[in-house]
N, C-alpha and C positions, 0 to 999 in steps of 0.2 A: 365628164364630157360625153356628149352623145355623138356617135358616128353613124352616118347613114349606111345601111346595108345595101350593097350593090350586087345584084345577081346577074351574072353573065347570061346572055340569051341562050347560048348553047347548053349551059348547065340547067337552066329552067326547062328547056325543050327536052333534054335527056331525062330529067326527073319526071316530067309529065308523061313522056313516052313510056318510061318504065312503070309508072303508076297505072297508066292506061292498059298496058299489055299484061301486067301481072295481077292487078286487083280489079279494075273496073270492067274490063272485057270479060273475064270469067263470071263476074257477078251478073252482068247483062245477059250473057248466054244462059246462065242458070235460071234467071227469072223468066227469060223468053221460053225456055223449055217448060217451066211450070205453067205459064200461060197457055202454051200449046196443049199440055196435058189437061188443063182445066177446060179448054175448048172441046177437046175430044170427049171428055167425060160428059159435057153438055150434049154433044151429038148422040152419044150412046143413051143417055137418059131420055132424050127427046124421042129417039126411035124405039126404045124398049117399052115406053109407056104410051102407046098409041091410043089406049082407051081412057087414060087418066089425064084430064085437062090440066090439073094442078101440077102434076109431075112434068108435063110437056112445057108448061110455062116456066118451071124451074130450069129445065134443060135449055130453054131459049135464053134465060138470064145468064146461065153459065157460058153459053156460046158467046153472048154479047160481051161479057166481062173478059173472056179469054181473048177475043179479038181486040178489045181495048188495050189489054195488057201487052199483046204482041205489038200493036201499033206504037205504044209508048216506048217499048224496049228498042224497036227499030229506030225511033226518033232519037232516043238517048245515044244509041250507037252512032247515028249520023252526026249528031252534034259533037260528040267526043272526037270523032274522026276529023271533023272540020277544025276543032280547036287544036288537035295535035298537028295536023297538016299546016295550019296557019303559023304555029310557032316554029315550024321547020324541023320537027323531030323526025 
């Protein structure tokens, strides 16, 4: 006989909140830090190679992807915050 599983809203909210605080939030912070370092490497590469057009283009690409990574991580943080607050955790 199949019995449906009923999850209490508080239990789901507590579980999601714990998952968010202990797993997702540190991962988002770590990846955001990596994107920031990648962006800074791009700035240094762009400024250090003022005579080499190819290296400057590479630096621009690193800066662009670093900014994209930071934007994505801020978006993930915001979406997760919205989900956790919606469930009342």
